[in-house]
N, C-alpha and C positions, 0 to 999 in steps of 0.2 A: 352729297347722295344719298335718299333716302332707304333706309333697309327694312321698308314694310314686306318687300318680298323675302327678303331673306327669312325675318321672323315669321312670314307664313308658310314658309319650306320647314322652317323648324318646328312649329306646332303640327305641323302635318305629318309628322313622323310620332308625335308622341302616340296614339292608338295602336302602332305598330309596338312600339316599345314596351307600351302596358300590358300588350298581347302576348310580345313573347317571354314578358318576366311572367308572367299569369301560368301560361302552359308550361316556363320551365319549373316553376313552385309547383304546380300541379305532378308533372311527371315526377320531381325529386319525391312530392309525400309520398305517390302511389309507386315509388322505384322501394321507398322507405318502409311503406304498408307491408312488401312484399316479402321485404328482406324480414323485416319482424314478425311476418308470418312464420316463415320458413326457421329464422331461428330459435322460437318457440317451439315448434315442432321439432327441431333436432333437441331443444333442452328437454322436450318432455320424453322424448324418445332412449336420452343418454338415461334418466330417470329411471323410466319404467325397464329401461334394458338392465338397470343396475338392481332394480329389485327382482328381475326373474332371475336374476343370475344367484343373485342371493339367497333368493327360495330353493332354486332347485340345488344349490350348493350344499346349503343346510339338509337338504331331506336326502341328498345322495351321499354328506356322511353319515348323515342319520343310520340309514341302508348299510353304509361300508363298515360302519365300526360294529352293529348289530350282529353284520352277516360273518365278520372277520372271528369277532368274538367268539362267536357258535362253533364256528368253524374249527377254531384251536383248542376251543374246551375239550377234552376227552371224555367227560362226563356224558355233553349229547350225542356222541357215536355209542357208548355203552346202553344209553336208554333207549333207542334204535333197535341194536341190534342184539337187545335180552331177548331171549326167547319166551320168557314168562313176565312177572313184573319185575320192574327194576328195584333196586334196592333203595334201601330209606336214604342212604349216603349220596348214591346217584341224585334221588328226588332235590336233596336238600342242597347237593352243591348246585344243581340246575337251578333252582328256585332263587337262591342268593344271587347267581347269575345274573338272572331277569332282573332282581331287585339293583342290583346295581346298573345294570344296564339301564334301567327304567329310571334312577336317579340320576345317568350322566347328563341327560340334557332335558331342560324346561317343557322342550317340544314333545317328548314321548310323554303318552296318556299310558300306555300299557304295552306289555309283551306277556305272549304266552304260546306254549305248544298243543298240540294235538296229536295225539295218538290212535292214529286209525286201528292197530293190531288189540288194544285194550279200550277203544274207547271213550279214551280220558284225556282232560286236558291236565296243562302245567302251568301255573301261574307264579308269579312272584313268592306269593302266598303259602304255595304247596299244590298236589294233586289233586282235582277236581272229577266228578264224574260229570258226564255231558248233560244227563238229564240234570233240568235245574241251573244249568251252567248259565251266567248272566248272557255270554254272547252264543247261546246254542243257535238259534237263528241263523248265523251267518255260520258256524262250521258245517251245518246242514247244507247250505248252498254250496260249500266248496265241496263237499261228499258228492253233490247230486252233477257236478261236473260244470256248472253254471258260471263259475268264476274261474279264470284262466290264471295261473302264480303272477304275480307282479302288482304294479298299485291299481287300484279299485277307486271308482268314484265316491266324492264325500259322503258318509251315513250318519244315520244316529246310533249312537252306541248305549245301550244297558247298561250302566255303572253299577256294581254288583252292592255298593251301600245303599241303604234304603235313605237316607240322609240327602243322599245326592240324585238329582235330576237327569235323565239321559243328555248326552253330551254329544255336537258331532267332530267325528275323525275323518282323519286321512286313513286309510290301511293298503299295507302291502304283504301280499303272501308270498310265502316261499316253501319251495318243496323239500322237508326233510327225509334222510338227511342230503344237507347240500355237497353238490350244488342241484343235482337232478334224481334225488329220491322220491321215493313213492310211500313209504313209510308214514308218512304224517305232515303237519303244516306246521310252520312257524308263523306267527300273524303279528305284526306291528302296527301299533296305532299310535295316531301323530296328533294332536290336538287340533281342531281348527281354528282354536282360539289363538292360539301362538302364531298361527299363520296370519291370523287377519290382525292381529297386533301389529305385525312384521309389516304388514302393507298398510296399516294407519299409521305407524310410526315417520313411512316414507313417503306420503301423498298430503299436500297441501290442503287440508277439507275447505279452506276458502276460496282457493284458486281453482283448481283441480280436481279432477274426478276418475275414477279407476273401476272399472267392472271387470269381475272374473268369472266365466261363462267356460262349462264344461264342452266335452264332444257333442252336446246332444242340443247345444246351445244355451242351455240352462243356466241361469244365473248362480254360481256359487256366494258369490259375495262382492257386494259395494263397498268401496272403501269408506269409512266411516259410517256405516250403513246410511249411506246417502244415494237411493236410488231415483229421488228426484231432480236433485245436481247431474248425477249419470243420464237420466232421460232430458233434460232440455242444454243440455252440454252440447259443446263444439269438439265431434272426433277428431283425436289429430293420429296416433298409432295406433298398429294391432300387433301385438308380440304372442309367440306361441310357446310353451311351455311342453314339452316334447316328454317329459320323462312322466307327468300327468294327465296330459293330452287337455288341456289349459289354455284358454283364449285370455288374453288381458288386452282390454279396450282401454287407453287413457286418452283425456283431452282437457281443455280448458271448459270452465262450468260457465254457463247463461250470464250477462251482467257483467262480466268485467271488464278487465283494460283490452282484450283483444277485439270484444264485441263493438266497442266504444273505438277503436282507431278504424275498424269498418266504415261505423254510420259517417265519422269524419272524414273520411274519404269522400262518402256521396256527396258531402255538403261541399268540398274544393271541385266535386265534379259540377255543381249548381253555379259556385262563382265564376268557374272559367268559363260555362256557356255563357251568364249573365256581361261577362267581360267583354265575350266576343259580339255579342251582339252590340252591346255600347259603343265598340269600335268599328260594326261595322256602319252603323248612324253617325258618328260621327265623322268617319272619312266622306259619305256622301254629303256631309255638311259642308265640310272645310273645302273638297273638288269644288263645289258649286259657288265657292268664294271666289278661290282662286282660278277658275276658268275664264275670267275676265281678261287678263294680261295673255293669257293664250289665245285667246278670240282675236285679238287685235291682231297676233303675229300670223295668226292664219288668214285675216283679211288682207295683208300686205304680201301673201305669197298667192292668194288667187288674183288681188290686181294686177302681179306679174305675169302671172298665166294668163290670163284674158286678154294681156297685149300678143301675148306668143301664139294664141290662140287664132288672134284676128288674123297674123300675119300669115298664117300656115291654111287657114280656110278650114280645119278639121276639128272636131269636138272629141276630149277622151277626158278620162277620169285624171284630174290633174297629181293627187295622190299617187295613184301608180303610174303616171308619168315618170313624176320625180323618184317613184323608188324602181322604177325599171331602170334609170339612167344610173343612177348609183349602184347598183346591182352589176348593171354590165360594165362598169368601169372598176368597181373592186375585183371581178372576174378577170377582165384584162389584166389588172396588175398582178394580181394572184398568179397566172398564165406565165406571165411576163418573167417575174422572180424565177418559177419554178423552173422554166428553157434556161433562163440563165445561167440557175446551179446546176441542171445536168449537164448544160454544154461546158460548163468552165470542169467538171468534173470529168467529163470527156476527156477534154483536152490536156487534163492534168494527168490521167491515168494512161494517154496514148502517149505523151511526151516521157512518161516514167518505162514504159515498155523501150521506146525509142535509144534509150539510152542504156538499157541495159543491153540491148539486141544491137547496139551501134548504126542504127537504121536512121536517115532524116536529121542530121544532125546539123544542118543548116541554122543557123540562129539560134542553137542551143544555149549559151547563155543569154539571152535575150529571154527566150522563153522559160528559162528556168527564173528569171527574174520576175516575169510576170503571173506564173502558174503555179510554181512550186513554193515550198514555206520556206525554203533555202534564200538567206539573202545574202549579198554584196559578192556573188557568185562571179568569177574571172579565168580568164586563161592558166591561172599557176594556181587555182584551188585545187587541193589535195583531197578525192574523193577514194572512200572503202565501202565496199559490197559486202552484207552480210548475210546469206540466205537462213532462215531459221524455221523450223517446221516440227508441228505435234506429233508427237509419237504416239503411236499405233490410234491413227487417228479415228479409224472405224470403228473400232472395238471400245477404243477408251474416250472418247471425244462424242462422235455420231450417236453413239446405242444411248450414253448418259445423258446426253440435254438433245432438249427439242430445237427445230429450226431456229425460233427466235432467239433462246437463251444461245446457242450457238453464236449469233452476228453479237449478242450481245456480248459477250465474252471476247472474242474478236476486236472489237471495240475497245472494248478496257484494256486488254493487251495491248494495245496501241498508244491508250493514253498513258500506262503507266512506264514503256519504255521513253516516251517524251519526258516523263517525268525525272527518270532516271538520267537521262542525257543532259538536262539543262543544263545542270552545273558542272560541264566534264570541257567546257571550253570547244566543245563541238555542237554542230548541227545536224540530224536527220530527218529524211524524208522515209516514210514507209506504205509498202501498199502489198495489199493479199493479191499474189501473184498465180495462184492456185487455191482451191478451197484449203489445205491442211498447211500450204507453205507462205512466208511472208517476205518480202524483199527489203532492205533496211541501206539506204545510202547515206553514208556519214560524211559529213564534210567539214573541212577544215581550212581556215584559212591562212593560218600561220602553219608554215613546214615543222614538223614535229616529228624527232626520233620516236617519240612513245607514244603516238598515235595510236599504233595497234594494241599494244599495252589497256589504253584507257579505253579502247573498242571491246579488249577483251574482259575488263574489269563490268563494265558495265554488263555484257552479256551472261557473266557468271551471277550477276547481283540480280539480274531480272529473271536468268532461267530459276534459281534458287527461291527469289520472291514468289512466283507463278507456282511452284510444285509445291511451297510450304500453304499458299493462303487460296489457290485455285485447286489445286489436286490435277494438275496438268501438267505434262512432261514435254518438256521441248530440246530441241539439238540446232545449234550453232555452227554455221561454217564459216568460216570469215575470211575475204578474198584479201589479196595483197594491197600495197595503196598503189592509187593511180593518179598521175598528175595529168588534169585536164581533163575535159568532158569527153572526148575521145577516147580515152583511156578506161574509161568506168566498163565498157562491156568485158578487157580481158580480165580486169577481177569479179565480175559478177560469174565469169566461164570458169575462173577459177574457183569460187566458192561453190559454184553447183557441182563441178566433179569432187569435190568433198564430201559433198549430200548425198551423191551417188554410193559413198562404199562407208556407209555409215556403221557399217559392221565390224568397219575395220579402223573405226573412230577410238581412238582412246582418250575417251571421254565425252561430256555434251558437246564443248566450246573447242572446235578444232582452227587451227589455222590452216590454210591454204600455203602451198609450197609456191614458187615467183614462177615457175615456168607450166605450173600445171594444170592440163587439158582434160576435159570431161570423156572423151571419146579415144578408145585406145583397141587396136588390133587385139580381139580375141581368139590365141593360137587352139582351137576348138581341137583339133586331133591331136593334139598332145595331152589335153584332158581326157578325152575319150579314150585313149591308149592307157593311161594310168587309172580309169575307171574299170576299164575292163581287165587290166590285172587286179585290180581289187576283188571285182564278181568272182575270176576266175578261184583265185586265192581262198574266197569266203566256202564259194561251191566244193572245193576240197577237201575244207574244214582244217584250214592251216591256220594256225595263229596269229601267222604275218600279214593277213589283211589288216589288221590293228597299225601296221609299222606302213602300210601301203596307204590308209586314209589318211594316218600322219601327214604324209609326204604331200599328198592333195591338198590336204588345210594349207601345210605350209606355203605352196605353191600359190594357192590365193591370195595368201598375205604377201607375198614376195613380189606378185604379179600386179596389186592391188588392183585386184578384179571389183567391178562395181557390185552392187548388192544383187541387181536384178540378175546379172551375169552368173552368181555362185549359188543363187536359187535352182537356175534354168540345171546347171549341170547336178545339182543334188539331186533334183528330179530325175534327170536321165538316170545316173546311177540307182536311184531305188529302183524304177520301170525296169532297168537291164537287170537287177538282182533279182524282182519279184518272176522274170521271165526264166529264170535260171534255178530256182529252187522252189517255187513254190509250190510245183506241182510233185512235191515229196510224198507231203502230207495234207488233210484237209485242216489239221491244226495252223499249217504253215500255210496255208490259203486265204485260212482267217486274218492271221497277223499280215499278211502281205495285201491286204485286200484294198479296192481303190478307197474306200470310205478310210480305213487305215491310213494309208499312205498322206492321202489328202491331210487326216488330220497332223501328221509327223510336218507334211510343209507347212502348213498353218501356223505350228508352233514354232516351227524354225524362223515364218516369216515376222513374229512378233516377238524372237529375240532381241536383243538389245546390242551383242557383239557376236563376233566370229569367234569366240574361243564359247560363248552360251551355246552356239548352233553346235559346236564341236562336240559339246559335253551332252547335250540334248542325244543327238545321232551315235554317238557312240553309246549312250545308255541303252535307244531303242537296241542296236544293232548286236549290241553283248548279248540282250535276252531273246532274240532271234537266233542268234545264233547256237546257246543253248539248246534250243528247241532243234535246231536242224541236225548238230550233233547227236541229240537224243534220237533223234526219229532215225538218223542213220546207221547210227550205232546197235539199235534195237529193232529187228526185224519183225522180232516176235516179241515183243517184249511183256505182254500178259502173261505168257506161257512161264517167262524168266521169272518174274514177280511171285506167280502163282508156285514154282518151283522152290525159289526162296521161301515164301511164307511157310510152307510145309516142312522146309528143313529147320527153322527158324521153332516152329511148333513140337519138334522132335529131340530139337537139341539145346532148350531154353534153359534146361539146369547148367550147361556148360560154361563155366565161371569166363573161358579164352571166348566167349562169342563177343563178334563185336561188328562194325564196319571193314574193318581190315580182314577180321575172316570169311566175313560173305564176298569179299573181292578178291581173296584167295581162293575161294571155293566156286567162285561162280565166274571166275575170268572177268570180271567190270570192275574200272575205277570205284573206289569209294563212294566220291561224289555222285558220281552217275547211280550207283546202287540208292544211296537216300532217295534221290530224286524218284527216280521209277517207284519205290516203294511208296512215297510221299502221294505221286502223282495218282496210284492204283489206289490205296488205300484212304488217302485223307488222313494218313496220319504216320508221325513220325517212326524209324525203327528202334529209338531208345524206348517211346512210349509203346508201343508193342510189346518188346519184350517184356516191358515193368509189368504189364496188365496180366501177362502169362505166367509169370512169377508170383506176382498176388495172389492169383487165383489159387495158384497151390500151396501156396503158404495158409490162406484161409481153409483149404482143405486140412491140410496136416495139424493146424492148431485145435480145431475142430474135432476130427477124429483119432489123434495120437495123443502121446503123453512127451515127444521129444521134446528138448529143450532150444531154443530159440539159437543158439549156436549149431547145433544140429539139421535142424531148417534150413537155415543160410545156407550148409554148405548144399544140400540136398539142391539146392535152388540155383545154386551159382553166386552167391555173395561169399565176400572172405571171412566173417563173421558177424555175430548177430548184431552187433553196435550200426553196422550199416544197414542190415536190414529192419530195425527198428527203425532208423531215421527216414527211409524209406517209405515203409507201410505205415507209417503216421502222416506222411506228405498224402500218402493217397486215399488212407480210408477216413483217418480226421483222427483215430485214437492207436493207441499203443497195442502191441500184438498179447501182452498180457490182459488189457482190459478185452480186447475180443473174446480170448478163449473163455473168460471167467463170464461172459456175457451172453456169449452162446449157449455154454453149459448151464446156465441158469435158466435157461429158455429152450429145453431141447425138443420141443415141438416143432418150434421156430426151424431147427437144425433138421428135422424130419421131413418137413417141408422142402427145405431146400434141396436134399437128399431125392426128395421123388420127382422137384422139378429138373434138378440137373442131368438124372437118370432118364 
């Protein structure tokens, strides 16, 4: 057999191969080019940032070292604080200090002081008159107010020596005496040549450039004095030196590797375009050559269609006819497959529900073999129904996931359970019977006593895995073992009864009893009588309400009430309590408002166990009982609190003053007195008493010479040690330091007297 057609097809794909490879190489090169540009920009920015930080740090260190030396040297203060001419010793000391500061850094050109009172300058060589001083013009600008303190733009400085030419310096002016004096000025001149050398040392003059401009945009310096390289280069980064107001522009010089990379990228664009054109021409050529075999096939198809058309007597487009027939055939097959799958799923779901409800069990064994995933089912097979439920479904599942995510997670749960059951010797069939509940039918062909234990182990492992990996909490109710298909309903009923009592479940995986049913007669009258007694005790402010509430919960647990009945009875109890006590005060009305009661019920519905419900309800009712007792015991508590406050202000020096003392004095409990005081003044009784005593202590410390022991006895403390400890905790300083501080500043004491008076 000839392989000509094979080779023709093989060579037909070569243009696509070349085109694909070329485009990939082009894309890779452009990508590498972009990466190279970005990395070049990053490297330039790192270098420029290091230069900026180095300049800023060096200039800052010079400024700090000079100002610290000037501020610490006493001679500078004497120089400016002297009403007349400074002494020669002071002048000599300052000149020597300026000389040492100038020699401490190679960057410093000169440092001098200007004295406004004497209109003179003091340099490292001695005192000078301003008239004829080398920097006289700069001093005149400072005195005219045109130069504010701080760093100034680069200027030309005339050196005093006749042999040297003027140099460029960077100057900072500081008002003297430091920090905000007005008697003179400290002038520090830094050599621009040192700054320029530092810039040149950090910039590669062959590859990159750096231009420094001031706040007005004027060029301060070009690295290596290369203005042409900066003018024609590629800018990459712009950094700011805030201290000097400079802007540093850095980049790559023209004609270097950065430019060549850009040129080469354009060459590759041209090569890629040329390759595409050649590939198109080649495809057209090879298609024309390979069209002949295809034309022969089409001729045979047309000959067959002509015979069919002669018989039908109609004229249609052959290709459209063939395409239509194929499309209709495909659509019919797809529709048939879809309907078959839907029909099978519906029959399977209906069979599952029939088994759980005990309906339509005729031919149930045969239907199980046909529709279910369970195999080898017969009349002696053992079944167990397990109900699983997603805890806190609305808040923990629906709110966290979208509809699509919910379906995906439910599908994943079914697959995980299938995997865990695979090696247990049992088969399982599961279906979602509601939005938050899944029913699982386990089958064991061999009668086994440990079937329930194995199901419990699978359920616990499944629950633990889902909680750890999917963050979903599950609960399981396991029905008893049922022998035969007809007994599946009993196992399902028992499992459903367990799930109706989730609050009473001891754990998340619970076995149902052998004869457990889902419906029991609710003795409503008995519970309502217990609730009425509870509300009566609560309204009478009797502490026995706690015992009655405990009895109600004990009855819930003893009679195995379903969760729905428990929550309904608790809601009725809260509504009855609201009618009885809410009218006592506005605060009680707010606490027992419809919104708060709904919040209580919502929290109880989200509880996992009955013990959690009881704990939450006891806490809320205890807080409500405190408020109720407070309202009933205090008809006019504001007057009582104000009377207590007045009594404390009069008797704060009494060492026996305490909550017990107030309790005996005003015939109220100490706890109630503390609660009333805190409610009215938003302050504890102890803090209020301490504040009064500390104010009196402050007055006695300032205006008397009494000892700390005597003051302690006057304000109600047993000894001075206790008073000192409390005083330092409140004010932050000891009593002795407070007295010394206030007496050293009598003006402040006088102001305090006036304000207190």
